[in-house]
C-alpha positions, 0 to 999 in steps of 0.5 A: 847961082852958086858962089864960086872961085878957082885957083891953079898953082904950078906947085914946088917941083914941076917946071910948068902947069899942066892943070886947067880950070874954068868956071862960069857961074852964070851957067852953073858950070865948073870944070877942071882938068889935069893934063899929061903928055910930053913937052907941053902936050899936057897943057894942051890936053887940059886946056882943050878939054876944059874949053870944049866942055865950056863951049859945048855947054854954052851952046847947048839948047838945054843945060841938062845931064845929057848936055854935060855928058855930050860935052865930055864926049866931045872933049874926048873926041877933040883931044884924041883928034889933036893927039893924032894930028900932031906927032908932038902931041902923041899920047897926050890926055887929061883927067876931067871933072865937070860940075853943072848946077841943075835945079837943086842938084849938082851934077858931076861928070868925071874921068880919071882921078880929079875929084869932087868932094862935098862938105855939109853938116855931116862932114866931108864926103868924097863924091867921085870914084878914081879911075885908077889902077889903085882904086879899080885893081889894087884895092879889090886885090886886097892890097893895104893902103900903105902898100898902095901908097908906094906901089909902082902902079899908083899913078896909073890911070885906067881912063883919061880924056883923049887917051882911051877908047871907048871912053867911060864917064862916071856920073853923079848927082848930089843935092846941095843943101844951103851952106854946103861947100863943094870942092873940085880938085886935081891930085896935086891936092888930094894926093898930097894933103890928107882928107882930115886936113882938107876937111879942116881947111874947108870947115874953117873957110866955109863961111868966109872968103872962098878965094882965101880958102882956095889959097889955104888949100893950095898952100897946104899942098905946097907946104907938104912939098907941092910935088905936082900942079895944084888946082881947086875950085870951090862952090858954095850954096848960100 
């Protein structure tokens, strides 16, 4: 079992928090999502997606990679169904990143631009690939990073739970060495705080209290303006 904690904050600008995070260390399951949609639809999408993954893994006969992928597909089905059944929820969707401990590996399924990172002896490494216009179109076109930071398409997702059909889920498996620290986060953190600063905070908190490290990460985003909701989950292998 991994040592874990999560923290979600409204940030400094948004009127409500459309992120959602749940952890179940007893199952080796850690899930977060960043919702989108009008009114309260984003909150509904993220919480429904996260709760569905938790429910599906909790009920699975075998908690393996296929169970994780099926849980994400079920989350997509339920969010899409809810969006189509209520006009006030039309167009809602959410990112999702879910990590499941399977043996010595951490298996990760992601949709959208919420991310997973791994801090080990070799430094901080991004595990997931963003499903965004910037990553899948802008960079392959050769646009430089400065242009991409201000491009009008910079916030456009190419994939989201409940909003795109058919769904494409990215899947990864990473080996966790003793002392490794994994981080799941929404773009309210990674889109605001530079990777070098993330690495600095994680390295400082690697051997300390995970709750304090989560708080330090959230505070770094808020000190940088906190333009979006901020959610982070930390997982540590002792």
